[in-house]
Residue frames as qw, qx, qy, qz and C-alpha x, y, z in Angstrom:
[[0.058, -0.631, 0.042, 0.773, 76.44, 104.41, 92.54],
 [0.640, 0.647, 0.413, -0.034, 74.81, 105.44, 89.31],
 [0.612, 0.260, 0.269, 0.697, 76.57, 106.71, 86.18],
 [0.070, -0.794, -0.134, 0.588, 77.40, 110.38, 85.96],
 [0.631, 0.721, 0.238, 0.160, 77.34, 112.21, 82.67],
 [0.087, 0.950, -0.289, 0.076, 80.36, 114.18, 83.69],
 [0.547, -0.601, 0.583, -0.007, 82.59, 111.25, 84.48],
 [0.900, 0.267, 0.304, 0.162, 83.36, 109.43, 81.21],
 [0.372, -0.483, 0.373, 0.699, 86.75, 110.13, 79.57],
 [0.494, 0.709, -0.079, -0.497, 86.56, 111.85, 76.22],
 [0.112, 0.545, -0.778, -0.293, 89.19, 109.49, 74.89],
 [0.567, 0.056, 0.805, -0.165, 86.98, 106.48, 75.14],
 [0.071, 0.051, -0.734, -0.673, 86.23, 105.04, 71.64],
 [0.598, 0.096, 0.093, -0.790, 82.66, 104.83, 70.54],
 [0.520, 0.122, -0.788, -0.305, 82.82, 101.11, 69.44],
 [0.833, -0.392, -0.125, -0.369, 80.81, 98.56, 71.34],
 [0.164, -0.549, 0.772, -0.276, 82.42, 96.71, 74.22],
 [0.759, 0.034, -0.598, -0.253, 82.39, 92.97, 73.96],
 [0.412, -0.443, 0.672, -0.428, 81.96, 90.71, 76.96],
 [0.356, -0.033, 0.934, 0.020, 82.22, 87.13, 75.84],
 [0.222, 0.418, 0.831, 0.292, 78.78, 86.63, 74.20],
 [0.034, 0.869, 0.437, -0.228, 77.37, 90.14, 74.75],
 [0.418, 0.297, 0.176, 0.840, 77.93, 93.37, 72.91],
 [0.191, -0.756, -0.478, 0.405, 77.28, 96.50, 74.90],
 [0.308, 0.738, 0.190, 0.570, 76.86, 99.88, 73.20],
 [0.321, 0.060, -0.355, 0.876, 78.45, 102.88, 74.86],
 [0.109, -0.703, -0.627, 0.318, 76.19, 104.73, 77.17],
 [0.219, 0.875, 0.227, 0.367, 75.02, 108.27, 76.24],
 [0.477, -0.853, 0.061, 0.203, 77.14, 109.54, 79.14],
 [0.739, -0.145, 0.330, 0.570, 80.25, 108.60, 77.21],
 [0.382, 0.580, 0.346, 0.630, 79.50, 111.36, 74.68],
 [0.184, -0.906, -0.160, -0.346, 78.86, 114.00, 77.38],
 [0.775, -0.389, -0.222, 0.446, 81.82, 113.35, 79.64],
 [0.085, 0.918, -0.216, 0.320, 83.67, 116.34, 81.13],
 [0.518, 0.348, -0.637, 0.453, 87.01, 115.98, 82.91],
 [0.638, -0.533, -0.499, 0.246, 87.12, 115.12, 86.61],
 [0.147, -0.923, 0.161, -0.316, 87.68, 117.95, 89.00],
 [0.707, 0.233, -0.524, 0.414, 91.15, 117.31, 90.27],
 [0.056, -0.590, 0.388, -0.706, 91.18, 119.59, 93.34],
 [0.795, -0.442, 0.138, -0.392, 89.28, 117.29, 95.74],
 [0.967, 0.045, -0.149, 0.203, 91.72, 114.45, 94.94],
 [0.485, 0.511, -0.329, 0.628, 94.76, 116.75, 95.28],
 [0.343, -0.628, 0.278, -0.641, 93.52, 118.23, 98.62],
 [0.927, -0.309, 0.055, -0.206, 92.76, 114.79, 100.05],
 [0.874, 0.220, -0.225, 0.370, 96.16, 113.47, 98.92],
 [0.232, 0.601, -0.344, 0.684, 98.01, 116.40, 100.43],
 [0.575, -0.561, 0.241, -0.545, 96.16, 116.02, 103.71],
 [0.989, -0.143, -0.031, -0.027, 96.91, 112.30, 103.71],
 [0.664, 0.410, -0.349, 0.519, 100.61, 113.06, 103.14],
 [0.155, -0.631, 0.366, -0.667, 100.51, 115.33, 106.18],
 [0.799, -0.424, 0.185, -0.384, 98.70, 112.78, 108.46],
 [0.987, 0.050, -0.087, 0.128, 100.85, 109.84, 107.40],
 [0.486, 0.563, -0.347, 0.571, 104.01, 111.86, 107.62],
 [0.353, -0.625, 0.347, -0.604, 103.14, 112.90, 111.13],
 [0.935, -0.239, 0.152, -0.214, 102.29, 109.34, 112.15],
 [0.858, 0.358, -0.218, 0.296, 105.45, 108.17, 110.32],
 [0.126, 0.688, -0.435, 0.568, 107.54, 110.54, 112.39],
 [0.647, -0.489, 0.394, -0.432, 106.22, 108.85, 115.59],
 [0.995, 0.095, -0.003, 0.009, 107.05, 105.46, 114.08],
 [0.605, 0.545, -0.334, 0.474, 110.55, 106.71, 113.37],
 [0.271, -0.707, 0.403, -0.515, 110.72, 108.05, 116.90],
 [0.905, -0.277, 0.242, -0.215, 110.10, 104.56, 118.29],
 [0.909, 0.321, -0.077, 0.256, 112.66, 103.15, 115.91],
 [0.296, 0.724, -0.322, 0.534, 115.22, 105.84, 116.79],
 [0.448, -0.642, 0.419, -0.461, 114.83, 105.36, 120.53],
 [0.538, 0.241, -0.807, 0.034, 115.23, 101.66, 120.21],
 [0.679, -0.479, -0.552, -0.067, 112.87, 100.91, 123.13],
 [0.497, -0.171, -0.401, 0.750, 114.78, 103.42, 125.27],
 [0.064, -0.896, -0.376, 0.228, 114.06, 106.85, 126.60],
 [0.497, -0.013, 0.235, 0.836, 116.70, 108.53, 124.31],
 [0.159, 0.648, 0.179, -0.723, 115.86, 112.21, 123.64],
 [0.559, 0.552, 0.553, 0.279, 114.34, 113.02, 120.30],
 [0.277, -0.143, 0.175, 0.934, 115.59, 115.83, 118.08],
 [0.216, 0.697, 0.669, -0.141, 112.11, 117.48, 117.97],
 [0.062, 0.832, 0.009, -0.551, 113.48, 120.79, 116.85],
 [0.204, -0.340, 0.711, 0.581, 115.02, 119.27, 113.74],
 [0.647, 0.421, -0.112, -0.626, 113.12, 119.30, 110.43],
 [0.365, 0.354, -0.840, -0.190, 115.03, 116.29, 109.46],
 [0.177, 0.012, 0.901, -0.395, 113.32, 114.39, 112.26],
 [0.550, 0.430, 0.387, -0.603, 109.86, 115.25, 111.00],
 [0.540, 0.537, -0.457, -0.459, 110.89, 114.53, 107.41],
 [0.048, -0.249, 0.966, -0.047, 111.83, 111.05, 108.62],
 [0.579, 0.269, 0.573, -0.513, 108.10, 110.40, 108.66],
 [0.573, 0.541, -0.325, -0.523, 108.31, 110.20, 104.84],
 [0.013, 0.254, -0.966, -0.054, 109.83, 106.68, 105.21],
 [0.279, 0.302, 0.872, -0.268, 106.44, 105.52, 106.23],
 [0.399, 0.612, 0.211, -0.650, 104.29, 108.05, 104.33],
 [0.348, 0.543, -0.561, -0.519, 105.79, 107.47, 100.92],
 [0.003, 0.126, -0.990, -0.068, 105.77, 103.69, 101.38],
 [0.287, 0.373, 0.812, -0.345, 102.15, 103.31, 102.49],
 [0.431, 0.646, 0.105, -0.621, 100.85, 105.79, 99.92],
 [0.194, 0.441, -0.765, -0.428, 102.76, 103.88, 97.23],
 [0.087, 0.093, 0.990, -0.063, 101.08, 100.62, 98.28],
 [0.313, 0.546, 0.628, -0.458, 97.58, 102.10, 98.59],
 [0.316, 0.653, -0.219, -0.652, 98.02, 104.13, 95.42],
 [0.136, 0.276, -0.861, -0.406, 99.12, 101.19, 93.43],
 [0.219, 0.298, 0.905, -0.212, 96.07, 99.19, 94.68],
 [0.329, 0.687, 0.383, -0.523, 93.59, 101.89, 93.65],
 [0.282, 0.636, -0.412, -0.589, 95.28, 102.68, 90.35],
 [0.102, -0.077, 0.968, 0.215, 95.24, 99.03, 89.51],
 [0.309, 0.551, 0.732, -0.256, 91.44, 99.22, 89.78],
 [0.242, 0.760, 0.060, -0.600, 91.32, 102.49, 87.88],
 [0.141, 0.499, -0.649, -0.556, 93.40, 101.42, 84.90],
 [0.165, 0.167, 0.965, 0.114, 91.49, 98.16, 84.66],
 [0.295, 0.688, 0.524, -0.407, 88.33, 100.28, 84.45],
 [0.168, 0.710, -0.291, -0.619, 89.93, 102.42, 81.83],
 [0.090, -0.222, 0.894, 0.379, 90.87, 99.34, 79.83],
 [0.103, 0.386, 0.912, 0.092, 87.26, 98.17, 79.80],
 [0.100, -0.361, -0.309, -0.874, 85.79, 101.70, 79.27],
 [0.434, -0.619, -0.647, 0.099, 84.08, 101.61, 82.73],
 [0.045, -0.813, 0.020, -0.580, 83.35, 105.03, 84.18],
 [0.735, -0.490, -0.323, 0.340, 85.53, 105.43, 87.30],
 [0.150, -0.979, 0.110, -0.088, 87.20, 108.20, 89.28],
 [0.521, 0.455, -0.575, 0.437, 90.83, 108.51, 90.02],
 [0.571, -0.327, -0.681, 0.323, 91.65, 107.52, 93.67],
 [0.343, -0.804, 0.023, -0.485, 90.47, 109.40, 96.71],
 [0.507, 0.115, -0.677, 0.521, 92.89, 109.15, 99.60],
 [0.521, -0.728, -0.341, -0.286, 91.44, 109.35, 103.10],
 [0.221, 0.451, -0.533, 0.681, 93.47, 111.29, 105.72],
 [0.710, -0.576, -0.336, -0.224, 92.83, 110.35, 109.35],
 [0.043, -0.714, 0.527, -0.460, 94.59, 111.28, 112.58],
 [0.948, -0.258, -0.124, -0.140, 94.86, 107.67, 113.62],
 [0.453, -0.774, 0.439, 0.060, 97.85, 106.79, 115.86],
 [0.712, -0.191, 0.623, 0.262, 99.10, 103.78, 113.88],
 [0.596, 0.414, 0.591, 0.352, 98.13, 104.43, 110.24],
 [0.061, -0.440, 0.090, 0.892, 97.40, 108.11, 109.65],
 [0.361, 0.172, -0.491, -0.774, 94.96, 107.08, 106.95],
 [0.715, 0.128, 0.515, -0.455, 91.78, 105.15, 106.36],
 [0.606, 0.153, 0.712, 0.319, 93.01, 104.01, 102.94],
 [0.169, 0.344, -0.362, -0.850, 91.89, 105.02, 99.50],
 [0.521, 0.403, 0.745, -0.103, 89.07, 104.24, 97.11],
 [0.022, 0.037, -0.519, -0.854, 87.82, 104.89, 93.59],
 [0.555, 0.362, 0.406, -0.629, 84.26, 105.57, 92.58],
 [0.128, 0.061, 0.860, 0.491, 82.93, 103.25, 89.85],
 [0.336, 0.319, 0.251, -0.850, 79.92, 105.11, 88.52],
 [0.702, 0.209, -0.320, -0.600, 78.27, 102.58, 86.17],
 [0.925, -0.118, 0.318, -0.171, 77.34, 98.90, 86.25],
 [0.083, -0.510, 0.798, 0.311, 80.09, 96.52, 85.25],
 [0.725, 0.220, -0.197, -0.622, 78.51, 94.48, 82.54],
 [0.878, 0.169, -0.438, -0.094, 80.35, 91.15, 82.47],
 [0.871, -0.479, 0.057, 0.095, 82.04, 88.68, 84.77],
 [0.788, 0.225, -0.002, 0.572, 85.30, 88.94, 82.91],
 [0.146, 0.695, -0.074, 0.700, 85.45, 92.70, 83.37],
 [0.613, -0.713, 0.024, -0.340, 84.29, 92.42, 86.94],
 [0.930, -0.246, -0.024, 0.271, 86.99, 89.85, 87.73],
 [0.633, 0.387, -0.029, 0.670, 89.75, 91.81, 86.08],
 [0.066, -0.733, 0.068, -0.673, 88.84, 95.06, 87.77],
 [0.736, -0.646, 0.014, -0.203, 88.41, 93.38, 91.19],
 [0.908, -0.234, 0.038, 0.346, 91.72, 91.49, 91.17],
 [0.527, 0.628, -0.054, 0.569, 93.86, 94.25, 89.51],
 [0.239, -0.857, 0.162, -0.427, 93.96, 96.29, 92.75],
 [0.819, -0.514, 0.253, -0.003, 95.16, 93.59, 95.16],
 [0.884, 0.190, 0.126, 0.408, 97.77, 92.33, 92.70],
 [0.345, 0.738, -0.081, 0.575, 99.14, 95.88, 92.06],
 [0.405, -0.796, 0.247, -0.376, 99.30, 96.71, 95.79],
 [0.937, -0.288, 0.173, 0.099, 100.86, 93.39, 96.55],
 [0.797, 0.383, 0.036, 0.466, 103.56, 93.83, 93.99],
 [0.105, 0.773, -0.225, 0.583, 104.55, 97.13, 95.62],
 [0.639, -0.685, 0.184, -0.296, 104.21, 95.89, 99.18],
 [0.977, -0.081, -0.010, 0.197, 106.64, 93.01, 98.74],
 [0.611, 0.411, -0.191, 0.649, 109.73, 95.01, 97.82],
 [0.227, -0.738, 0.164, -0.614, 108.76, 97.57, 100.46],
 [0.875, -0.459, 0.040, -0.146, 108.73, 94.68, 102.97],
 [0.885, 0.086, -0.093, 0.449, 112.15, 93.38, 101.97],
 [0.334, 0.568, -0.177, 0.731, 113.67, 96.87, 102.15],
 [0.464, -0.682, 0.116, -0.554, 111.97, 97.82, 105.39],
 [0.930, -0.367, -0.012, 0.008, 112.96, 94.58, 107.03],
 [0.771, 0.265, -0.152, 0.558, 116.57, 95.02, 105.92],
 [0.092, 0.605, -0.178, 0.771, 116.60, 98.40, 107.68],
 [0.693, -0.629, -0.055, -0.347, 115.14, 97.03, 110.89],
 [0.285, 0.468, -0.739, 0.391, 117.08, 95.61, 113.78],
 [0.712, -0.385, -0.587, 0.010, 116.75, 93.19, 116.67],
 [0.026, -0.567, 0.344, -0.748, 116.54, 94.89, 120.02],
 [0.282, -0.182, -0.845, 0.416, 116.15, 93.86, 123.62],
 [0.312, -0.707, -0.463, -0.434, 112.71, 94.60, 125.08],
 [0.092, -0.498, 0.444, -0.739, 112.62, 96.87, 128.15],
 [0.060, -0.060, -0.913, 0.400, 111.57, 95.34, 131.48],
 [0.315, 0.479, 0.545, -0.612, 108.25, 97.19, 131.40],
 [0.109, 0.123, 0.726, 0.667, 106.24, 96.56, 128.22],
 [0.136, 0.656, 0.641, -0.375, 102.97, 98.17, 129.38],
 [0.247, 0.787, 0.025, -0.565, 101.59, 100.29, 126.59],
 [0.027, -0.390, 0.766, 0.510, 103.41, 98.31, 123.92],
 [0.820, 0.290, 0.192, -0.454, 101.48, 96.45, 121.22],
 [0.437, -0.207, 0.809, 0.334, 102.34, 93.34, 119.26],
 [0.543, 0.435, -0.283, -0.660, 101.53, 93.19, 115.53],
 [0.853, 0.107, 0.504, -0.083, 100.21, 89.88, 114.25],
 [0.071, -0.515, 0.652, 0.552, 102.57, 88.69, 111.56],
 [0.828, 0.420, -0.026, -0.372, 101.11, 87.54, 108.27],
 [0.932, -0.065, 0.282, 0.218, 102.87, 84.49, 106.84],
 [0.645, 0.617, 0.008, 0.451, 104.77, 86.48, 104.25],
 [0.148, -0.883, 0.242, -0.373, 105.83, 89.02, 106.83],
 [0.782, -0.523, 0.338, -0.030, 106.99, 86.29, 109.18],
 [0.910, 0.192, 0.182, 0.319, 108.99, 84.55, 106.40],
 [0.435, 0.747, -0.109, 0.492, 110.78, 87.73, 105.33],
 [0.401, -0.816, 0.286, -0.302, 111.51, 88.61, 109.00],
 [0.893, -0.296, 0.326, 0.097, 113.00, 85.14, 109.59],
 [0.789, 0.481, 0.072, 0.376, 115.06, 85.44, 106.35],
 [0.223, 0.804, -0.209, 0.510, 116.74, 88.58, 107.67],
 [0.220, -0.638, 0.473, -0.567, 116.87, 88.08, 111.39],
 [0.394, 0.021, -0.909, 0.134, 116.13, 84.49, 112.17],
 [0.560, -0.651, -0.500, -0.114, 114.30, 83.79, 115.49],
 [0.041, -0.714, 0.345, -0.608, 115.04, 86.55, 118.09],
 [0.402, -0.031, -0.822, 0.402, 116.13, 85.18, 121.44],
 [0.372, -0.680, -0.627, 0.081, 113.88, 85.42, 124.48],
 [0.298, -0.741, -0.212, 0.563, 113.41, 89.01, 125.61],
 [0.160, -0.319, 0.395, 0.846, 114.35, 90.43, 122.19],
 [0.521, 0.643, 0.535, -0.171, 112.15, 91.61, 119.36],
 [0.458, 0.322, 0.389, 0.732, 112.51, 93.06, 115.83],
 [0.030, -0.646, -0.201, 0.736, 112.45, 96.83, 116.08],
 [0.543, 0.551, 0.566, 0.284, 110.66, 97.57, 112.83],
 [0.169, -0.145, 0.224, 0.949, 111.79, 100.37, 110.55],
 [0.423, 0.443, 0.277, -0.740, 108.81, 102.56, 109.45],
 [0.471, 0.340, -0.558, -0.592, 108.96, 101.07, 105.95],
 [0.187, -0.026, -0.982, 0.016, 108.51, 97.58, 107.41],
 [0.226, 0.381, 0.683, -0.581, 105.43, 98.79, 109.30],
 [0.444, 0.434, -0.186, -0.762, 104.10, 100.33, 106.09],
 [0.375, 0.183, -0.844, -0.339, 104.52, 96.92, 104.42],
 [0.008, 0.188, 0.913, -0.363, 102.72, 95.26, 107.37],
 [0.338, 0.456, 0.373, -0.734, 99.83, 97.63, 107.06],
 [0.430, 0.408, -0.489, -0.640, 99.78, 97.21, 103.20],
 [0.225, 0.033, -0.967, -0.112, 99.63, 93.40, 103.56],
 [0.137, 0.325, 0.766, -0.538, 96.78, 93.73, 106.09],
 [0.397, 0.472, 0.052, -0.786, 94.89, 96.02, 103.82],
 [0.377, 0.275, -0.737, -0.490, 95.28, 93.57, 100.94],
 [0.098, -0.145, -0.971, 0.160, 93.86, 90.78, 103.13],
 [0.251, 0.415, 0.509, -0.711, 90.92, 92.92, 104.19],
 [0.452, 0.448, -0.251, -0.729, 90.07, 93.74, 100.58],
 [0.351, 0.197, -0.862, -0.308, 90.31, 90.04, 99.59],
 [0.350, 0.143, 0.782, -0.495, 87.65, 88.89, 102.04],
 [0.058, -0.204, -0.792, -0.572, 85.06, 87.28, 99.71],
 [0.009, 0.566, 0.661, -0.493, 82.27, 89.54, 100.90],
 [0.248, 0.842, 0.390, -0.280, 79.75, 91.65, 98.98],
 [0.418, 0.905, 0.038, 0.071, 81.28, 94.66, 97.34],
 [0.428, -0.717, 0.474, 0.280, 84.91, 94.08, 98.47],
 [0.318, 0.592, -0.647, -0.359, 87.45, 93.04, 95.91],
 [0.114, -0.113, 0.985, -0.057, 87.26, 89.49, 97.13],
 [0.497, 0.407, 0.585, -0.495, 83.51, 89.66, 96.80],
 [0.512, 0.654, -0.240, -0.503, 83.81, 90.68, 93.17],
 [0.167, 0.447, -0.864, -0.160, 86.24, 87.83, 92.56],
 [0.297, 0.068, 0.915, -0.263, 84.07, 85.27, 94.32],
 [0.589, 0.515, 0.348, -0.518, 80.99, 86.28, 92.34],
 [0.435, 0.635, -0.468, -0.433, 82.84, 86.22, 89.07],
 [0.116, 0.305, -0.945, -0.030, 84.01, 82.68, 89.79],
 [0.095, 0.164, 0.940, -0.283, 80.96, 81.26, 91.57],
 [0.233, -0.423, -0.553, -0.679, 77.99, 83.32, 90.36],
 [0.548, -0.572, -0.091, -0.604, 74.99, 83.33, 92.74],
 [0.856, -0.295, -0.391, 0.166, 76.62, 80.68, 94.90],
 [0.396, 0.333, -0.355, 0.779, 78.98, 83.43, 96.11],
 [0.463, -0.613, -0.001, -0.640, 76.17, 84.62, 98.44],
 [0.900, -0.383, -0.208, -0.006, 76.78, 81.51, 100.56],
 [0.687, 0.141, -0.244, 0.670, 80.50, 82.31, 100.66],
 [0.029, -0.572, 0.081, -0.816, 79.70, 85.91, 101.76],
 [0.683, -0.581, -0.064, -0.438, 77.43, 84.78, 104.60],
 [0.925, -0.169, -0.220, 0.258, 79.94, 82.08, 105.70],
 [0.538, 0.296, -0.237, 0.753, 82.79, 84.61, 105.77],
 [0.275, -0.632, 0.060, -0.722, 80.79, 87.06, 107.83],
 [0.856, -0.481, -0.115, -0.151, 80.18, 84.35, 110.43],
 [0.830, 0.035, -0.211, 0.515, 83.95, 83.74, 110.45],
 [0.215, 0.524, -0.159, 0.808, 84.62, 87.42, 110.98],
 [0.585, -0.645, -0.003, -0.492, 82.22, 87.50, 113.95],
 [0.933, -0.296, -0.127, 0.160, 84.12, 84.53, 115.40],
 [0.618, 0.345, -0.190, 0.680, 87.42, 86.39, 114.82],
 [0.183, -0.726, 0.109, -0.654, 86.23, 89.22, 117.11],
 [0.830, -0.541, 0.012, -0.138, 86.28, 86.67, 120.01],
 [0.877, 0.018, -0.069, 0.476, 89.89, 85.84, 119.14],
 [0.404, -0.063, -0.027, 0.912, 91.09, 89.50, 118.82],
 [0.082, 0.777, 0.469, -0.412, 89.06, 92.61, 119.53],
 [0.102, -0.464, 0.354, 0.805, 90.99, 94.39, 116.78],
 [0.081, 0.211, 0.824, 0.520, 88.56, 92.73, 114.34],
 [0.110, 0.580, 0.680, -0.434, 85.47, 94.39, 115.92],
 [0.185, 0.634, -0.031, -0.750, 85.46, 97.58, 113.82],
 [0.146, 0.262, -0.747, -0.594, 86.04, 95.76, 110.49],
 [0.012, -0.293, -0.956, -0.022, 83.32, 93.25, 111.32],
 [0.144, 0.639, 0.488, -0.577, 80.90, 96.02, 112.25],
 [0.211, 0.547, -0.293, -0.755, 81.58, 97.87, 109.00],
 [0.115, 0.059, -0.903, -0.411, 81.12, 94.64, 106.98],
 [0.063, 0.465, 0.862, -0.194, 77.81, 93.89, 108.66],
 [0.185, 0.668, 0.223, -0.685, 76.63, 97.45, 108.04],
 [0.172, 0.385, -0.594, -0.685, 77.64, 97.15, 104.36],
 [0.062, -0.154, -0.962, -0.217, 75.65, 93.91, 104.04],
 [0.103, 0.592, 0.680, -0.421, 72.59, 95.39, 105.74],
 [0.173, 0.632, -0.066, -0.753, 72.81, 98.42, 103.34],
 [0.339, 0.464, -0.574, -0.583, 73.43, 96.63, 100.08],
 [0.939, 0.052, 0.066, -0.333, 72.34, 93.12, 100.82],
 [0.640, -0.411, 0.624, 0.178, 74.43, 89.89, 100.70],
 [0.759, 0.420, 0.459, 0.193, 73.80, 89.21, 97.00],
 [0.330, -0.328, 0.369, 0.804, 76.27, 90.63, 94.52],
 [0.482, 0.599, 0.019, -0.640, 74.70, 92.72, 91.71],
 [0.828, 0.260, 0.489, 0.089, 74.14, 90.56, 88.64],
 [0.024, -0.476, 0.534, 0.699, 76.12, 90.78, 85.39],
 [0.691, 0.384, -0.145, -0.595, 74.65, 89.94, 82.02],
 [0.687, 0.328, -0.641, -0.099, 76.76, 86.80, 81.62],
 [0.540, -0.529, 0.503, -0.419, 76.27, 85.36, 85.11],
 [0.930, -0.061, 0.333, -0.145, 75.97, 81.73, 83.96],
 [0.754, 0.582, -0.263, 0.151, 79.03, 81.76, 81.64],
 [0.820, -0.460, 0.018, 0.339, 82.13, 80.29, 83.37],
 [0.069, -0.899, 0.356, 0.247, 85.43, 82.16, 83.47],
 [0.759, 0.511, -0.401, 0.048, 88.38, 80.95, 81.37],
 [0.895, -0.190, -0.277, 0.293, 91.11, 78.86, 82.76],
 [0.432, 0.382, -0.229, 0.784, 93.57, 81.78, 83.03],
 [0.318, -0.569, 0.078, -0.754, 91.27, 83.74, 85.25],
 [0.871, -0.406, -0.209, -0.183, 90.47, 80.77, 87.37],
 [0.772, 0.025, -0.295, 0.562, 94.22, 80.33, 88.05],
 [0.126, 0.466, -0.174, 0.858, 94.35, 84.04, 88.95],
 [0.646, -0.562, -0.110, -0.505, 91.51, 83.40, 91.41],
 [0.902, -0.247, -0.265, 0.234, 93.68, 80.72, 93.01],
 [0.480, 0.275, -0.218, 0.804, 96.57, 83.34, 93.19],
 [0.271, -0.605, 0.010, -0.748, 94.12, 85.67, 94.92],
 [0.860, -0.462, -0.180, -0.120, 93.45, 82.97, 97.56],
 [0.799, 0.023, -0.241, 0.550, 97.25, 82.57, 97.95],
 [0.165, 0.491, -0.148, 0.843, 97.69, 86.30, 98.44],
 [0.593, -0.611, -0.092, -0.517, 94.94, 86.31, 101.04],
 [0.913, -0.329, -0.195, 0.145, 96.65, 83.50, 103.01],
 [0.650, 0.191, -0.190, 0.711, 100.06, 85.20, 102.81],
 [0.045, 0.458, -0.076, 0.885, 98.72, 88.57, 103.95],
 [0.622, -0.589, -0.300, -0.420, 96.16, 87.43, 106.58],
 [0.240, 0.175, -0.762, 0.576, 96.77, 87.38, 110.35],
 [0.430, -0.550, -0.699, -0.151, 94.12, 86.27, 112.86],
 [0.438, -0.766, -0.298, 0.365, 95.38, 88.74, 115.54],
 [0.445, 0.746, 0.075, 0.490, 96.33, 92.02, 113.92],
 [0.075, 0.602, -0.362, 0.708, 97.00, 94.11, 116.98],
 [0.745, -0.503, -0.438, 0.022, 97.32, 92.92, 120.60],
 [0.295, -0.871, 0.309, -0.244, 98.63, 94.59, 123.76],
 [0.525, 0.435, -0.706, 0.191, 102.06, 93.04, 124.39],
 [0.200, -0.315, 0.735, -0.566, 101.36, 92.47, 128.12],
 [0.792, 0.060, 0.332, -0.509, 98.38, 90.27, 127.17],
 [0.692, 0.452, -0.520, -0.216, 100.15, 88.15, 124.54],
 [0.423, 0.233, -0.854, 0.195, 100.56, 84.58, 125.67],
 [0.321, -0.113, 0.624, -0.703, 97.92, 84.80, 128.39]]
């Protein structure tokens, strides 16, 4: 996406921006910038609050019923407002992720929009996530790395306390005799560790009935893992390129092959793999170059890259969603 003359903050100083050995003058757009129109962001946010709250109410219904057929208080506003347990939690995680990118862009005077939230009437999530628009080339590897990693770290730091609180509100419940129509969520390592910390290993025929906040944390961890895949224009792709330079193309292609293999393990990977392949066909497997491509990152950022790998391992699950009656076959 190219730079837009209406999308640079007026508050940006006019001094050149340094990037290790390069000094980059401000673009002409920086002097012509008009404030972002807020109404599209507000409308999308409000719609996402609605869709995630409605989905959150269904999550709370399952939690309230405790795998039984207990009647639901559908005429109560309090019941529908219970959807905010999930809605506020997931919007906080997704919002922290995108504002992490946004404020890193602001720090480096890179032209970027505030987050767009994406409402969707999907039965499990109620949203397709959120994104920001970066409307100019990121000049250096240092800036690219910091902008790329700021989102996953910010989202992760919010998801972890949400996970602990959500798991503390959950409970262990006996499964009904008929589990047709139920789904099992693949547990990332961090999710599994926190669940064990609170509830140990449930006995045979029992399962953790997740509070909606716990499900929001699960979705937030999965979204973090998806963004950290070292592919193309994803956050992980930015980090990989900043660390490895042009060699990151090999990592991108290898990861895509691994994604295709994952679709044979779990069909829930199919859509993500398809979107990734379309992205690579559209933009190509090579990451856009920066001016300092051959200059290595400093040791602190290399350690942060290692932390990004750790986050990915903690948040990743090979089988995100599986029908319960097929698990173990």
